[in-house]
N, CA, C, O and CB atoms as a CASP TS submission, in Angstrom:
PFRMAT TS
TARGET T0000
AUTHOR 0000-0000-0000
METHOD Language model
MODEL 1
PARENT N/A
ATOM      1  N   UNK     1      -8.275   0.903  -7.479  1.00  0.00           N
ATOM      2  CA  UNK     1      -8.430   0.116  -6.293  1.00  0.00           C
ATOM      3  C   UNK     1      -7.515  -1.106  -6.340  1.00  0.00           C
ATOM      4  O   UNK     1      -6.961  -1.506  -5.316  1.00  0.00           O
ATOM      5  CB  UNK     1      -9.880  -0.299  -6.124  1.00  0.00           C
ATOM      6  N   UNK     2      -7.353  -1.697  -7.518  1.00  0.00           N
ATOM      7  CA  UNK     2      -6.493  -2.875  -7.626  1.00  0.00           C
ATOM      8  C   UNK     2      -5.075  -2.605  -7.171  1.00  0.00           C
ATOM      9  O   UNK     2      -4.465  -3.439  -6.501  1.00  0.00           O
ATOM     10  CB  UNK     2      -6.475  -3.372  -9.041  1.00  0.00           C
ATOM     11  N   UNK     3      -4.544  -1.442  -7.530  1.00  0.00           N
ATOM     12  CA  UNK     3      -3.170  -1.122  -7.127  1.00  0.00           C
ATOM     13  C   UNK     3      -3.071  -0.937  -5.617  1.00  0.00           C
ATOM     14  O   UNK     3      -2.044  -1.263  -5.022  1.00  0.00           O
ATOM     15  CB  UNK     3      -2.681   0.145  -7.844  1.00  0.00           C
ATOM     16  N   UNK     4      -4.124  -0.420  -4.993  1.00  0.00           N
ATOM     17  CA  UNK     4      -4.127  -0.278  -3.531  1.00  0.00           C
ATOM     18  C   UNK     4      -4.151  -1.644  -2.852  1.00  0.00           C
ATOM     19  O   UNK     4      -3.508  -1.844  -1.821  1.00  0.00           O
ATOM     20  CB  UNK     4      -5.336   0.561  -3.072  1.00  0.00           C
ATOM     21  N   UNK     5      -4.889  -2.573  -3.429  1.00  0.00           N
ATOM     22  CA  UNK     5      -4.927  -3.928  -2.869  1.00  0.00           C
ATOM     23  C   UNK     5      -3.553  -4.573  -2.965  1.00  0.00           C
ATOM     24  O   UNK     5      -3.071  -5.159  -1.996  1.00  0.00           O
ATOM     25  CB  UNK     5      -5.978  -4.795  -3.598  1.00  0.00           C
ATOM     26  N   UNK     6      -2.923  -4.469  -4.129  1.00  0.00           N
ATOM     27  CA  UNK     6      -1.592  -5.049  -4.308  1.00  0.00           C
ATOM     28  C   UNK     6      -0.594  -4.405  -3.355  1.00  0.00           C
ATOM     29  O   UNK     6       0.217  -5.104  -2.748  1.00  0.00           O
ATOM     30  CB  UNK     6      -1.121  -4.882  -5.762  1.00  0.00           C
ATOM     31  N   UNK     7      -0.642  -3.090  -3.215  1.00  0.00           N
ATOM     32  CA  UNK     7       0.276  -2.397  -2.302  1.00  0.00           C
ATOM     33  C   UNK     7       0.061  -2.860  -0.869  1.00  0.00           C
ATOM     34  O   UNK     7       1.026  -3.062  -0.131  1.00  0.00           O
ATOM     35  CB  UNK     7       0.090  -0.871  -2.398  1.00  0.00           C
ATOM     36  N   UNK     8      -1.187  -3.030  -0.469  1.00  0.00           N
ATOM     37  CA  UNK     8      -1.483  -3.491   0.887  1.00  0.00           C
ATOM     38  C   UNK     8      -0.964  -4.905   1.111  1.00  0.00           C
ATOM     39  O   UNK     8      -0.394  -5.203   2.161  1.00  0.00           O
ATOM     40  CB  UNK     8      -2.988  -3.438   1.152  1.00  0.00           C
ATOM     41  N   UNK     9      -1.161  -5.773   0.127  1.00  0.00           N
ATOM     42  CA  UNK     9      -0.663  -7.143   0.243  1.00  0.00           C
ATOM     43  C   UNK     9       0.854  -7.181   0.336  1.00  0.00           C
ATOM     44  O   UNK     9       1.411  -7.873   1.188  1.00  0.00           O
ATOM     45  CB  UNK     9      -1.128  -7.977  -0.941  1.00  0.00           C
ATOM     46  N   UNK    10       1.521  -6.442  -0.535  1.00  0.00           N
ATOM     47  CA  UNK    10       2.990  -6.421  -0.522  1.00  0.00           C
ATOM     48  C   UNK    10       3.517  -5.850   0.794  1.00  0.00           C
ATOM     49  O   UNK    10       4.509  -6.337   1.335  1.00  0.00           O
ATOM     50  CB  UNK    10       3.528  -5.596  -1.708  1.00  0.00           C
ATOM     51  N   UNK    11       2.854  -4.827   1.299  1.00  0.00           N
ATOM     52  CA  UNK    11       3.247  -4.225   2.569  1.00  0.00           C
ATOM     53  C   UNK    11       3.052  -5.221   3.718  1.00  0.00           C
ATOM     54  O   UNK    11       3.897  -5.335   4.606  1.00  0.00           O
ATOM     55  CB  UNK    11       2.435  -2.937   2.830  1.00  0.00           C
ATOM     56  N   UNK    12       1.935  -5.931   3.685  1.00  0.00           N
ATOM     57  CA  UNK    12       1.688  -6.936   4.726  1.00  0.00           C
ATOM     58  C   UNK    12       2.736  -8.025   4.730  1.00  0.00           C
ATOM     59  O   UNK    12       3.229  -8.406   5.792  1.00  0.00           O
ATOM     60  CB  UNK    12       0.323  -7.555   4.545  1.00  0.00           C
ATOM     61  N   UNK    13       3.085  -8.531   3.565  1.00  0.00           N
ATOM     62  CA  UNK    13       4.109  -9.567   3.489  1.00  0.00           C
ATOM     63  C   UNK    13       5.492  -9.034   3.876  1.00  0.00           C
ATOM     64  O   UNK    13       6.300  -9.764   4.449  1.00  0.00           O
ATOM     65  CB  UNK    13       4.154 -10.152   2.082  1.00  0.00           C
ATOM     66  N   UNK    14       5.760  -7.780   3.567  1.00  0.00           N
ATOM     67  CA  UNK    14       7.068  -7.200   3.915  1.00  0.00           C
ATOM     68  C   UNK    14       7.213  -7.000   5.422  1.00  0.00           C
ATOM     69  O   UNK    14       8.294  -7.201   5.977  1.00  0.00           O
ATOM     70  CB  UNK    14       7.262  -5.859   3.194  1.00  0.00           C
ATOM     71  N   UNK    15       6.146  -6.612   6.071  1.00  0.00           N
ATOM     72  CA  UNK    15       6.238  -6.326   7.503  1.00  0.00           C
ATOM     73  C   UNK    15       6.037  -7.559   8.379  1.00  0.00           C
ATOM     74  O   UNK    15       6.366  -7.533   9.565  1.00  0.00           O
ATOM     75  CB  UNK    15       5.225  -5.282   7.875  1.00  0.00           C
ATOM     76  N   UNK    16       5.504  -8.628   7.812  1.00  0.00           N
ATOM     77  CA  UNK    16       5.295  -9.864   8.577  1.00  0.00           C
ATOM     78  C   UNK    16       5.852 -11.038   7.777  1.00  0.00           C
ATOM     79  O   UNK    16       5.095 -11.769   7.138  1.00  0.00           O
ATOM     80  CB  UNK    16       3.775 -10.083   8.900  1.00  0.00           C
ATOM     81  N   UNK    17       7.170 -11.221   7.808  1.00  0.00           N
ATOM     82  CA  UNK    17       7.793 -12.241   6.958  1.00  0.00           C
ATOM     83  C   UNK    17       7.379 -13.679   7.282  1.00  0.00           C
ATOM     84  O   UNK    17       7.624 -14.577   6.477  1.00  0.00           O
ATOM     85  CB  UNK    17       9.277 -12.130   7.067  1.00  0.00           C
ATOM     86  N   UNK    18       6.770 -13.914   8.421  1.00  0.00           N
ATOM     87  CA  UNK    18       6.389 -15.269   8.798  1.00  0.00           C
ATOM     88  C   UNK    18       5.041 -15.723   8.258  1.00  0.00           C
ATOM     89  O   UNK    18       4.727 -16.911   8.328  1.00  0.00           O
ATOM     90  CB  UNK    18       6.375 -15.377  10.267  1.00  0.00           C
ATOM     91  N   UNK    19       4.238 -14.812   7.723  1.00  0.00           N
ATOM     92  CA  UNK    19       2.923 -15.222   7.236  1.00  0.00           C
ATOM     93  C   UNK    19       3.020 -15.712   5.795  1.00  0.00           C
ATOM     94  O   UNK    19       3.877 -15.269   5.030  1.00  0.00           O
ATOM     95  CB  UNK    19       1.920 -14.057   7.339  1.00  0.00           C
ATOM     96  N   UNK    20       2.134 -16.629   5.440  1.00  0.00           N
ATOM     97  CA  UNK    20       2.166 -17.199   4.094  1.00  0.00           C
ATOM     98  C   UNK    20       0.972 -16.780   3.249  1.00  0.00           C
ATOM     99  O   UNK    20       0.981 -16.966   2.032  1.00  0.00           O
ATOM    100  CB  UNK    20       2.220 -18.700   4.175  1.00  0.00           C
ATOM    101  N   UNK    21      -0.069 -16.208   3.887  1.00  0.00           N
ATOM    102  CA  UNK    21      -1.252 -15.790   3.135  1.00  0.00           C
ATOM    103  C   UNK    21      -1.929 -14.624   3.858  1.00  0.00           C
ATOM    104  O   UNK    21      -1.812 -14.465   5.073  1.00  0.00           O
ATOM    105  CB  UNK    21      -2.245 -16.978   2.956  1.00  0.00           C
ATOM    106  N   UNK    22      -2.632 -13.822   3.077  1.00  0.00           N
ATOM    107  CA  UNK    22      -3.379 -12.689   3.615  1.00  0.00           C
ATOM    108  C   UNK    22      -4.816 -12.782   3.114  1.00  0.00           C
ATOM    109  O   UNK    22      -5.061 -12.940   1.918  1.00  0.00           O
ATOM    110  CB  UNK    22      -2.724 -11.327   3.202  1.00  0.00           C
ATOM    111  N   UNK    23      -5.763 -12.681   4.049  1.00  0.00           N
ATOM    112  CA  UNK    23      -7.176 -12.533   3.698  1.00  0.00           C
ATOM    113  C   UNK    23      -7.466 -11.043   3.745  1.00  0.00           C
ATOM    114  O   UNK    23      -7.182 -10.380   4.742  1.00  0.00           O
ATOM    115  CB  UNK    23      -8.130 -13.353   4.674  1.00  0.00           C
ATOM    116  N   UNK    24      -8.028 -10.523   2.676  1.00  0.00           N
ATOM    117  CA  UNK    24      -8.256  -9.083   2.589  1.00  0.00           C
ATOM    118  C   UNK    24      -9.697  -8.823   2.168  1.00  0.00           C
ATOM    119  O   UNK    24     -10.205  -9.438   1.230  1.00  0.00           O
ATOM    120  CB  UNK    24      -7.266  -8.422   1.592  1.00  0.00           C
ATOM    121  N   UNK    25     -10.344  -7.905   2.875  1.00  0.00           N
ATOM    122  CA  UNK    25     -11.707  -7.495   2.524  1.00  0.00           C
ATOM    123  C   UNK    25     -11.716  -5.986   2.350  1.00  0.00           C
ATOM    124  O   UNK    25     -11.180  -5.256   3.183  1.00  0.00           O
ATOM    125  CB  UNK    25     -12.742  -7.940   3.616  1.00  0.00           C
ATOM    126  N   UNK    26     -12.322  -5.521   1.271  1.00  0.00           N
ATOM    127  CA  UNK    26     -12.487  -4.096   1.012  1.00  0.00           C
ATOM    128  C   UNK    26     -13.979  -3.795   1.149  1.00  0.00           C
ATOM    129  O   UNK    26     -14.805  -4.378   0.447  1.00  0.00           O
ATOM    130  CB  UNK    26     -11.934  -3.687  -0.420  1.00  0.00           C
ATOM    131  N   UNK    27     -14.309  -2.891   2.049  1.00  0.00           N
ATOM    132  CA  UNK    27     -15.697  -2.536   2.317  1.00  0.00           C
ATOM    133  C   UNK    27     -15.979  -1.121   1.858  1.00  0.00           C
ATOM    134  O   UNK    27     -15.068  -0.301   1.747  1.00  0.00           O
ATOM    135  CB  UNK    27     -16.017  -2.685   3.804  1.00  0.00           C
ATOM    136  N   UNK    28     -17.231  -0.839   1.595  1.00  0.00           N
ATOM    137  CA  UNK    28     -17.656   0.509   1.257  1.00  0.00           C
ATOM    138  C   UNK    28     -19.000   0.770   1.916  1.00  0.00           C
ATOM    139  O   UNK    28     -19.710  -0.167   2.282  1.00  0.00           O
ATOM    140  CB  UNK    28     -17.740   0.705  -0.283  1.00  0.00           C
ATOM    141  N   UNK    29     -19.343   2.015   2.067  1.00  0.00           N
ATOM    142  CA  UNK    29     -20.657   2.386   2.575  1.00  0.00           C
ATOM    143  C   UNK    29     -21.534   2.689   1.370  1.00  0.00           C
ATOM    144  O   UNK    29     -21.212   3.573   0.576  1.00  0.00           O
ATOM    145  CB  UNK    29     -20.579   3.615   3.557  1.00  0.00           C
ATOM    146  N   UNK    30     -22.644   1.964   1.225  1.00  0.00           N
ATOM    147  CA  UNK    30     -23.552   2.167   0.106  1.00  0.00           C
ATOM    148  C   UNK    30     -24.312   3.473   0.303  1.00  0.00           C
ATOM    149  O   UNK    30     -24.909   3.699   1.356  1.00  0.00           O
ATOM    150  CB  UNK    30     -24.533   0.976  -0.036  1.00  0.00           C
ATOM    151  N   UNK    31     -24.288   4.323  -0.708  1.00  0.00           N
ATOM    152  CA  UNK    31     -24.837   5.671  -0.560  1.00  0.00           C
ATOM    153  C   UNK    31     -26.349   5.697  -0.361  1.00  0.00           C
ATOM    154  O   UNK    31     -26.865   6.570   0.338  1.00  0.00           O
ATOM    155  CB  UNK    31     -24.484   6.489  -1.762  1.00  0.00           C
ATOM    156  N   UNK    32     -27.061   4.755  -0.965  1.00  0.00           N
ATOM    157  CA  UNK    32     -28.525   4.817  -0.860  1.00  0.00           C
ATOM    158  C   UNK    32     -29.058   4.310   0.484  1.00  0.00           C
ATOM    159  O   UNK    32     -30.062   4.821   0.978  1.00  0.00           O
ATOM    160  CB  UNK    32     -29.148   4.013  -1.977  1.00  0.00           C
ATOM    161  N   UNK    33     -28.396   3.310   1.080  1.00  0.00           N
ATOM    162  CA  UNK    33     -28.890   2.735   2.336  1.00  0.00           C
ATOM    163  C   UNK    33     -27.960   2.968   3.520  1.00  0.00           C
ATOM    164  O   UNK    33     -28.344   2.712   4.661  1.00  0.00           O
ATOM    165  CB  UNK    33     -29.106   1.262   2.165  1.00  0.00           C
ATOM    166  N   UNK    34     -26.751   3.445   3.271  1.00  0.00           N
ATOM    167  CA  UNK    34     -25.723   3.643   4.294  1.00  0.00           C
ATOM    168  C   UNK    34     -25.278   2.334   4.949  1.00  0.00           C
ATOM    169  O   UNK    34     -24.648   2.349   6.006  1.00  0.00           O
ATOM    170  CB  UNK    34     -26.236   4.590   5.357  1.00  0.00           C
ATOM    171  N   UNK    35     -25.603   1.217   4.326  1.00  0.00           N
ATOM    172  CA  UNK    35     -25.133  -0.072   4.814  1.00  0.00           C
ATOM    173  C   UNK    35     -23.751  -0.360   4.249  1.00  0.00           C
ATOM    174  O   UNK    35     -23.335   0.235   3.255  1.00  0.00           O
ATOM    175  CB  UNK    35     -26.120  -1.196   4.437  1.00  0.00           C
ATOM    176  N   UNK    36     -23.050  -1.276   4.895  1.00  0.00           N
ATOM    177  CA  UNK    36     -21.742  -1.678   4.396  1.00  0.00           C
ATOM    178  C   UNK    36     -21.909  -2.738   3.315  1.00  0.00           C
ATOM    179  O   UNK    36     -22.794  -3.590   3.390  1.00  0.00           O
ATOM    180  CB  UNK    36     -20.855  -2.205   5.544  1.00  0.00           C
ATOM    181  N   UNK    37     -21.044  -2.670   2.311  1.00  0.00           N
ATOM    182  CA  UNK    37     -21.054  -3.661   1.241  1.00  0.00           C
ATOM    183  C   UNK    37     -19.637  -4.047   0.879  1.00  0.00           C
ATOM    184  O   UNK    37     -18.711  -3.252   1.034  1.00  0.00           O
ATOM    185  CB  UNK    37     -21.795  -3.129   0.009  1.00  0.00           C
ATOM    186  N   UNK    38     -19.465  -5.272   0.394  1.00  0.00           N
ATOM    187  CA  UNK    38     -18.158  -5.749  -0.053  1.00  0.00           C
ATOM    188  C   UNK    38     -17.856  -5.220  -1.442  1.00  0.00           C
ATOM    189  O   UNK    38     -18.705  -5.261  -2.332  1.00  0.00           O
ATOM    190  CB  UNK    38     -18.103  -7.284  -0.043  1.00  0.00           C
ATOM    191  N   UNK    39     -16.647  -4.724  -1.620  1.00  0.00           N
ATOM    192  CA  UNK    39     -16.154  -4.343  -2.935  1.00  0.00           C
ATOM    193  C   UNK    39     -15.283  -5.476  -3.474  1.00  0.00           C
ATOM    194  O   UNK    39     -15.368  -5.841  -4.647  1.00  0.00           O
ATOM    195  CB  UNK    39     -15.357  -3.000  -2.872  1.00  0.00           C
ATOM    196  N   UNK    40     -14.450  -6.021  -2.601  1.00  0.00           N
ATOM    197  CA  UNK    40     -13.567  -7.118  -2.993  1.00  0.00           C
ATOM    198  C   UNK    40     -13.236  -7.953  -1.763  1.00  0.00           C
ATOM    199  O   UNK    40     -13.169  -7.437  -0.647  1.00  0.00           O
ATOM    200  CB  UNK    40     -12.267  -6.581  -3.662  1.00  0.00           C
ATOM    201  N   UNK    41     -13.032  -9.229  -1.976  1.00  0.00           N
ATOM    202  CA  UNK    41     -12.600 -10.126  -0.910  1.00  0.00           C
ATOM    203  C   UNK    41     -11.770 -11.224  -1.541  1.00  0.00           C
ATOM    204  O   UNK    41     -12.080 -11.703  -2.632  1.00  0.00           O
ATOM    205  CB  UNK    41     -13.815 -10.716  -0.120  1.00  0.00           C
ATOM    206  N   UNK    42     -10.721 -11.617  -0.854  1.00  0.00           N
ATOM    207  CA  UNK    42      -9.923 -12.713  -1.379  1.00  0.00           C
ATOM    208  C   UNK    42      -8.819 -13.120  -0.435  1.00  0.00           C
ATOM    209  O   UNK    42      -8.553 -12.464   0.572  1.00  0.00           O
ATOM    210  CB  UNK    42      -9.339 -12.339  -2.703  1.00  0.00           C
ATOM    211  N   UNK    43      -8.186 -14.213  -0.785  1.00  0.00           N
ATOM    212  CA  UNK    43      -7.020 -14.713  -0.064  1.00  0.00           C
ATOM    213  C   UNK    43      -5.877 -14.787  -1.064  1.00  0.00           C
ATOM    214  O   UNK    43      -5.996 -15.395  -2.128  1.00  0.00           O
ATOM    215  CB  UNK    43      -7.297 -16.117   0.603  1.00  0.00           C
ATOM    216  N   UNK    44      -4.776 -14.159  -0.702  1.00  0.00           N
ATOM    217  CA  UNK    44      -3.602 -14.147  -1.554  1.00  0.00           C
ATOM    218  C   UNK    44      -2.454 -14.774  -0.793  1.00  0.00           C
ATOM    219  O   UNK    44      -2.272 -14.515   0.397  1.00  0.00           O
ATOM    220  CB  UNK    44      -3.250 -12.711  -2.012  1.00  0.00           C
ATOM    221  N   UNK    45      -1.671 -15.606  -1.485  1.00  0.00           N
ATOM    222  CA  UNK    45      -0.513 -16.228  -0.860  1.00  0.00           C
ATOM    223  C   UNK    45       0.740 -15.416  -1.176  1.00  0.00           C
ATOM    224  O   UNK    45       0.798 -14.663  -2.148  1.00  0.00           O
ATOM    225  CB  UNK    45      -0.352 -17.689  -1.336  1.00  0.00           C
ATOM    226  N   UNK    46       1.724 -15.598  -0.329  1.00  0.00           N
ATOM    227  CA  UNK    46       3.009 -14.916  -0.543  1.00  0.00           C
ATOM    228  C   UNK    46       3.597 -15.322  -1.893  1.00  0.00           C
ATOM    229  O   UNK    46       4.126 -14.480  -2.619  1.00  0.00           O
ATOM    230  CB  UNK    46       4.009 -15.248   0.604  1.00  0.00           C
ATOM    231  N   UNK    47       3.507 -16.605  -2.230  1.00  0.00           N
ATOM    232  CA  UNK    47       4.074 -17.083  -3.491  1.00  0.00           C
ATOM    233  C   UNK    47       3.370 -16.446  -4.687  1.00  0.00           C
ATOM    234  O   UNK    47       4.027 -16.063  -5.655  1.00  0.00           O
ATOM    235  CB  UNK    47       3.976 -18.612  -3.574  1.00  0.00           C
ATOM    236  N   UNK    48       2.061 -16.329  -4.635  1.00  0.00           N
ATOM    237  CA  UNK    48       1.313 -15.736  -5.756  1.00  0.00           C
ATOM    238  C   UNK    48       1.710 -14.278  -5.969  1.00  0.00           C
ATOM    239  O   UNK    48       1.858 -13.835  -7.108  1.00  0.00           O
ATOM    240  CB  UNK    48      -0.206 -15.836  -5.505  1.00  0.00           C
ATOM    241  N   UNK    49       1.880 -13.541  -4.896  1.00  0.00           N
ATOM    242  CA  UNK    49       2.262 -12.127  -5.009  1.00  0.00           C
ATOM    243  C   UNK    49       3.703 -12.007  -5.481  1.00  0.00           C
ATOM    244  O   UNK    49       4.017 -11.157  -6.315  1.00  0.00           O
ATOM    245  CB  UNK    49       2.080 -11.397  -3.657  1.00  0.00           C
ATOM    246  N   UNK    50       4.585 -12.856  -4.950  1.00  0.00           N
ATOM    247  CA  UNK    50       6.002 -12.778  -5.320  1.00  0.00           C
ATOM    248  C   UNK    50       6.260 -13.235  -6.753  1.00  0.00           C
ATOM    249  O   UNK    50       7.202 -12.758  -7.386  1.00  0.00           O
ATOM    250  CB  UNK    50       6.830 -13.613  -4.367  1.00  0.00           C
ATOM    251  N   UNK    51       5.448 -14.147  -7.277  1.00  0.00           N
ATOM    252  CA  UNK    51       5.722 -14.701  -8.602  1.00  0.00           C
ATOM    253  C   UNK    51       5.035 -13.946  -9.735  1.00  0.00           C
ATOM    254  O   UNK    51       5.229 -14.286 -10.902  1.00  0.00           O
ATOM    255  CB  UNK    51       5.300 -16.136  -8.640  1.00  0.00           C
ATOM    256  N   UNK    52       4.241 -12.936  -9.419  1.00  0.00           N
ATOM    257  CA  UNK    52       3.526 -12.185 -10.448  1.00  0.00           C
ATOM    258  C   UNK    52       4.377 -11.020 -10.940  1.00  0.00           C
ATOM    259  O   UNK    52       4.949 -10.287 -10.133  1.00  0.00           O
ATOM    260  CB  UNK    52       2.177 -11.673  -9.910  1.00  0.00           C
ATOM    261  N   UNK    53       4.465 -10.843 -12.261  1.00  0.00           N
ATOM    262  CA  UNK    53       5.188  -9.678 -12.788  1.00  0.00           C
ATOM    263  C   UNK    53       4.309  -8.430 -12.681  1.00  0.00           C
ATOM    264  O   UNK    53       3.332  -8.307 -13.419  1.00  0.00           O
ATOM    265  CB  UNK    53       5.618  -9.915 -14.267  1.00  0.00           C
ATOM    266  N   UNK    54       4.631  -7.516 -11.790  1.00  0.00           N
ATOM    267  CA  UNK    54       3.822  -6.304 -11.565  1.00  0.00           C
ATOM    268  C   UNK    54       4.329  -5.183 -12.456  1.00  0.00           C
ATOM    269  O   UNK    54       4.907  -4.210 -11.972  1.00  0.00           O
ATOM    270  CB  UNK    54       3.864  -5.869 -10.070  1.00  0.00           C
ATOM    271  N   UNK    55       4.106  -5.323 -13.785  1.00  0.00           N
ATOM    272  CA  UNK    55       4.583  -4.323 -14.731  1.00  0.00           C
ATOM    273  C   UNK    55       3.467  -3.456 -15.299  1.00  0.00           C
ATOM    274  O   UNK    55       3.663  -2.264 -15.535  1.00  0.00           O
ATOM    275  CB  UNK    55       5.309  -4.998 -15.853  1.00  0.00           C
ATOM    276  N   UNK    56       2.316  -4.043 -15.516  1.00  0.00           N
ATOM    277  CA  UNK    56       1.181  -3.361 -16.145  1.00  0.00           C
ATOM    278  C   UNK    56       0.043  -3.177 -15.141  1.00  0.00           C
ATOM    279  O   UNK    56      -0.099  -3.996 -14.233  1.00  0.00           O
ATOM    280  CB  UNK    56       0.684  -4.154 -17.377  1.00  0.00           C
ATOM    281  N   UNK    57      -0.759  -2.142 -15.274  1.00  0.00           N
ATOM    282  CA  UNK    57      -1.894  -1.965 -14.367  1.00  0.00           C
ATOM    283  C   UNK    57      -2.844  -3.166 -14.353  1.00  0.00           C
ATOM    284  O   UNK    57      -3.456  -3.455 -13.326  1.00  0.00           O
ATOM    285  CB  UNK    57      -2.662  -0.722 -14.753  1.00  0.00           C
ATOM    286  N   UNK    58      -2.970  -3.865 -15.482  1.00  0.00           N
ATOM    287  CA  UNK    58      -3.856  -5.016 -15.558  1.00  0.00           C
ATOM    288  C   UNK    58      -3.379  -6.185 -14.713  1.00  0.00           C
ATOM    289  O   UNK    58      -4.159  -7.082 -14.395  1.00  0.00           O
ATOM    290  CB  UNK    58      -3.997  -5.451 -16.983  1.00  0.00           C
ATOM    291  N   UNK    59      -2.095  -6.182 -14.346  1.00  0.00           N
ATOM    292  CA  UNK    59      -1.567  -7.262 -13.513  1.00  0.00           C
ATOM    293  C   UNK    59      -2.283  -7.334 -12.167  1.00  0.00           C
ATOM    294  O   UNK    59      -2.358  -8.406 -11.567  1.00  0.00           O
ATOM    295  CB  UNK    59      -0.067  -7.075 -13.296  1.00  0.00           C
ATOM    296  N   UNK    60      -2.802  -6.222 -11.692  1.00  0.00           N
ATOM    297  CA  UNK    60      -3.510  -6.196 -10.412  1.00  0.00           C
ATOM    298  C   UNK    60      -4.851  -6.900 -10.488  1.00  0.00           C
ATOM    299  O   UNK    60      -5.436  -7.222  -9.454  1.00  0.00           O
ATOM    300  CB  UNK    60      -3.713  -4.768  -9.955  1.00  0.00           C
ATOM    301  N   UNK    61      -5.347  -7.146 -11.687  1.00  0.00           N
ATOM    302  CA  UNK    61      -6.652  -7.776 -11.839  1.00  0.00           C
ATOM    303  C   UNK    61      -6.587  -9.296 -11.955  1.00  0.00           C
ATOM    304  O   UNK    61      -7.626  -9.944 -12.073  1.00  0.00           O
ATOM    305  CB  UNK    61      -7.335  -7.219 -13.042  1.00  0.00           C
ATOM    306  N   UNK    62      -5.417  -9.862 -11.924  1.00  0.00           N
ATOM    307  CA  UNK    62      -5.290 -11.315 -12.058  1.00  0.00           C
ATOM    308  C   UNK    62      -5.786 -12.015 -10.826  1.00  0.00           C
ATOM    309  O   UNK    62      -5.756 -13.244 -10.759  1.00  0.00           O
ATOM    310  CB  UNK    62      -3.851 -11.710 -12.328  1.00  0.00           C
TER
END
């Protein structure tokens, strides 16, 4: 999931060069109640994504 989040952030910054930050929420449907639940939420800046070395899978967890 971390790599999908990073890919989405990088894609967002690539397609919208004027934005400086992205708020991203990942939702899931809980199997027992069928309600929606948050898996991840955060705000990432263009500088944070651009300055991170994306070499190892663990880099997505920073």
